[in-house]
Phi, psi and omega in degrees: 000321180299316181295323180295317180296318179297318180297315179298320179297316180295319180298322182282330188266313189304319181303334181281345182252353179262113183267125177286147178276117179281158177224157178249129175265119183236167176222129177238104181052044176092350178261119184263155176202158176240122185246117177296150179302129181091350181263166183227126178236153173255120183234120180051043177068018169247128176270120186237127176247130175275097184293308172207157183223138175239117184259092180278166175290120186098116186302327183296347179258358179299142182226142177220145172257110184249131174260124188240126179233134177300138192301173182299156007261030182296135177060030180243140179222142171254123183240145172257165180306128180095345179286150177223150173223160178245124180235116180051043176084358179255137180263120180250125180236137173268125181272298176185172176291154180236165179299164178062041175055054181227173179224143179260126181232169178227130177236107180053038178092352179262120183266141179214156175244124183237132178280157177299131182089350181268150177240139183220143176266119182227121177049042176085006178243136173266112186243124176241135177268114183276317176202160184228136172249107184256085180274171178291116183099127184301326185292346180259357181291149176210163179204153176254128183242148166249120186237123180233131180288140176086176180290165179309125182243183178057043176257138182227136170267122184233143173263159181306128180099345180288149177228154177212147180257121178233124177052040178079003180247143181262116178255130180238129172274109185284305180183172167291141185297143178111344179285155181242350180251144180295134179268177178166156176230158185286339181211156179304136185227008181288151180233126178286130178272129180264114178300150006261034178299148180243127180245130179246154181298131179298141179264132181278132179292337179298322180298318180293323177298319179298321180294318179297316179298321180296318179296317178297318179299317179298319179296318180294319178297320179295318179296320179295321179296319179296318180295317180294324180294317179296321181294321180292326179292330179287000000 
């Protein structure tokens, strides 16, 4: 009986604490792609990052915050150990590769370690490490960086069906991934985010209700277990 009660409690509680990874389905001039939340893909020479996604009931209500950068090789540099470049008055130097597929850099005297694929804001520069070459000997190490002055820019909040033209290409947010019906809105609803504002993904009150219900359920299961234990001892 004890094992059954524990199993029931886990079945009721765990789904409320496991967050599914949302994805954004986009289209750039007819080429479609699905981008997981927090990931960055290049589609038709536009680099698009899904900053956050909210998957409401009904595709027409889906919302995504997309960061859009004109595709490579804009703002990209390949540096070897000891190389330096100047971007908007800031000096960026590559020191050498670091453990765990990372690279150690210096920006105006401030040292940081960035992993491959990671982006970091340092002294007013948004620096992303695209790839790392870690050869034998620090002097042979190299890495490719994307460096943009200022905080992350070109972010747009878009509803399903919205389109925007960037660098001559039309990007459309189709829906949060997983939907089966075409989304759409009656009028353009995207909003340009002006840096350095920070936008965070909206939190659903339904999730908190689920967590509260789970805690109450756990308490009831525990009380039932105590009563059954006392009854068995008698």
